C-alpha positions as CSV (number, residue, x, y, z in Angstrom):
1,X,-44.3,-52.1,-48.0
2,X,-41.2,-51.6,-45.9
3,X,-42.4,-48.0,-45.1
4,X,-45.9,-49.3,-43.9
5,X,-44.0,-51.8,-41.7
6,X,-41.6,-49.1,-40.2
7,X,-44.5,-46.8,-39.6
8,X,-46.5,-49.5,-37.9
9,X,-43.5,-50.3,-35.7
10,X,-43.0,-46.7,-34.7
11,X,-46.7,-46.3,-34.0
12,X,-46.8,-49.4,-31.8
13,X,-43.7,-48.2,-29.8
14,X,-45.3,-44.8,-29.1
15,X,-48.6,-46.3,-27.8
16,X,-49.0,-46.4,-24.1
17,X,-48.0,-49.7,-22.7
18,X,-50.7,-51.0,-20.3
19,X,-51.6,-47.7,-18.5
20,X,-48.2,-46.1,-18.9
21,X,-46.5,-43.5,-21.1
22,X,-44.8,-44.2,-24.4
23,X,-41.1,-43.3,-25.1
24,X,-41.9,-40.0,-26.8
25,X,-44.3,-39.0,-24.1
26,X,-41.6,-39.7,-21.4
27,X,-38.9,-37.8,-23.3
28,X,-41.3,-34.9,-23.9
29,X,-42.3,-34.8,-20.2
30,X,-38.7,-35.0,-19.0
31,X,-37.7,-32.1,-21.3
32,X,-40.5,-30.0,-20.0
33,X,-39.7,-30.7,-16.5
34,X,-36.0,-29.9,-17.0
35,X,-37.0,-26.5,-18.5
36,X,-39.4,-25.6,-15.7
37,X,-36.7,-26.5,-13.1
38,X,-34.1,-24.4,-15.0
39,X,-36.2,-21.3,-15.2
40,X,-37.2,-21.7,-11.5
41,X,-33.6,-21.8,-10.4
42,X,-32.8,-18.8,-12.7
43,X,-35.6,-16.6,-11.4
44,X,-34.8,-17.7,-7.8
45,X,-31.2,-16.7,-8.1
46,X,-32.3,-13.4,-9.8
47,X,-34.6,-12.5,-6.9
48,X,-31.9,-13.5,-4.4
49,X,-29.4,-11.1,-6.2
50,X,-31.9,-8.4,-6.1
51,X,-32.4,-8.8,-2.4
52,X,-28.7,-8.8,-1.7
53,X,-28.2,-5.6,-3.7
54,X,-31.1,-3.9,-1.8
55,X,-29.6,-5.0,1.5
56,X,-26.1,-3.8,0.6
57,X,-27.4,-0.4,-0.6
58,X,-29.4,0.1,2.7
59,X,-26.5,-0.9,4.8
60,X,-24.2,1.5,2.9
61,X,-26.6,4.3,3.4
62,X,-26.9,3.6,7.2
63,X,-23.0,3.4,7.5
64,X,-22.8,6.8,5.7
65,X,-25.5,8.2,8.0
66,X,-23.9,7.1,11.1
67,X,-20.6,8.8,9.9
68,X,-22.4,12.1,9.1
69,X,-24.1,12.0,12.5
70,X,-20.7,11.5,14.3
71,X,-19.3,14.5,12.3
72,X,-22.2,16.6,13.1
73,X,-22.0,15.9,16.8
74,X,-18.2,16.8,16.7
75,X,-18.9,20.0,14.8
76,X,-21.5,21.1,17.3
77,X,-19.1,20.6,20.1
78,X,-16.2,22.4,18.3
79,X,-15.2,25.6,20.2
80,X,-17.9,25.0,22.8
81,X,-16.9,26.0,26.4
82,X,-19.0,23.8,28.7
83,X,-18.1,25.9,31.8
84,X,-19.4,29.2,30.3
85,X,-22.1,27.7,28.1
86,X,-21.1,29.4,24.8
87,X,-18.9,29.2,21.8
88,X,-15.4,30.7,21.8
89,X,-13.4,31.0,18.7
90,X,-11.3,33.5,16.7
91,X,-11.8,34.8,13.2
92,X,-9.0,32.6,11.9
93,X,-10.8,29.5,13.1
94,X,-13.9,30.6,11.0
95,X,-12.0,31.5,8.0
96,X,-10.5,28.0,7.1
97,X,-12.8,25.1,8.1
98,X,-10.6,22.3,6.6
99,X,-8.1,22.2,9.6
100,X,-11.1,22.2,12.1
101,X,-12.7,19.2,10.3
102,X,-9.4,17.3,10.0
103,X,-8.8,17.7,13.7
104,X,-12.2,16.4,14.7
105,X,-12.1,13.1,16.7
106,X,-14.5,11.3,14.2
107,X,-12.6,12.3,11.2
108,X,-9.7,9.9,11.7
109,X,-11.1,6.4,10.6
110,X,-7.7,4.6,11.5
111,X,-7.3,3.9,7.8
112,X,-3.9,3.4,6.0
113,X,-4.4,6.6,4.0
114,X,-1.6,9.0,4.3
115,X,-3.7,11.9,2.9
116,X,-5.5,14.0,5.5
117,X,-8.3,15.3,3.3
118,X,-9.3,11.8,2.2
119,X,-10.3,9.0,4.6
120,X,-11.4,5.4,3.7
121,X,-12.7,2.5,5.7
122,X,-14.1,-0.9,5.2
123,X,-17.3,-1.4,7.4
124,X,-17.2,-4.8,9.3
125,X,-19.5,-7.6,9.8
126,X,-20.5,-6.2,13.2
127,X,-22.3,-3.3,11.4
128,X,-24.2,-5.6,8.9
129,X,-23.9,-9.2,7.8
130,X,-23.9,-7.9,4.1
131,X,-20.5,-6.4,4.8
132,X,-18.9,-9.7,5.6
133,X,-15.6,-10.4,3.6
134,X,-14.6,-6.7,3.6
135,X,-15.9,-6.3,0.0
136,X,-17.2,-2.6,0.5
137,X,-14.8,0.4,0.6
138,X,-16.3,3.7,1.7
139,X,-14.1,6.8,1.0
140,X,-15.0,10.3,2.3
141,X,-13.0,13.2,0.7
142,X,-13.0,16.9,1.9
143,X,-12.9,19.7,-0.7
144,X,-12.6,23.2,0.7
145,X,-14.0,26.3,-1.1
146,X,-15.1,29.9,-0.6
147,X,-18.8,31.0,-0.3
148,X,-18.6,32.6,-3.8
149,X,-16.0,32.3,-6.5
150,X,-13.8,34.9,-5.1
151,X,-10.4,33.7,-4.0
152,X,-10.0,36.8,-1.7
153,X,-12.9,35.5,0.6
154,X,-12.4,32.9,3.2
155,X,-12.4,29.2,2.6
156,X,-15.3,28.3,4.9
157,X,-17.2,25.9,3.1
158,X,-16.3,22.2,3.2
159,X,-17.8,19.7,0.8
160,X,-17.8,16.0,2.0
161,X,-17.8,13.6,-1.0
162,X,-18.5,9.9,-0.3
163,X,-17.5,7.2,-2.8
164,X,-18.3,3.5,-2.5
165,X,-16.5,0.7,-4.1
166,X,-17.7,-2.9,-4.2
167,X,-16.9,-5.5,-6.8
168,X,-16.4,-3.8,-10.1
169,X,-18.7,-0.8,-9.0
170,X,-17.0,2.6,-8.0
171,X,-19.7,5.1,-7.5
172,X,-20.0,8.7,-6.2
173,X,-22.7,8.2,-3.5
174,X,-23.2,11.5,-1.6
175,X,-22.1,15.1,-1.3
176,X,-22.6,17.3,1.6
177,X,-21.7,20.9,2.3
178,X,-20.4,21.9,5.7
179,X,-19.9,25.4,7.0
180,X,-19.3,27.1,10.4
181,X,-21.9,29.7,9.3
182,X,-24.6,27.1,9.6
183,X,-24.6,27.8,13.4
184,X,-24.2,31.5,13.1
185,X,-20.9,31.4,14.8
186,X,-18.7,33.4,12.5
187,X,-19.0,37.2,11.7
188,X,-19.1,38.1,8.1
189,X,-16.1,40.3,7.3
190,X,-17.4,42.3,4.3
């Protein structure tokens, strides 16, 4: 008898009260609403994180592209005599490209690095808003090698390696080979 009375009381409490919801319906509705809001916030923040990553990668690529263009312009003007309209250089200047690259005006990034073959800089907010807070560090390193694996030949090939650090990421970004032979300046001493 007591069981029937308890069931009847529960049934009466879960009935809608004059065009309204019962207690169980209200709790269930609030739980579903909270779940939907939680998933909405989660997927929204996931999308914003993806958009930020995409903007960061695009801005890093543009910054490295600007740096490469500055270096290319300086390399093109290297040993160029404007008065005569031709390139003037010696065989020594073609045999070791490292010193020529280090002395380019665009090589020095005013970083605190004491090593000449490695330069680092932090792009500022004036380049892109995604760089605010100096969270990104771009490092370029010059490695010099000979055209083939023979140490008796000159060291006229320079490889620029770009590394990018942000947050916990430290990634090799890009490698480019540079050489004076690209402009047919140097004679091959074979």
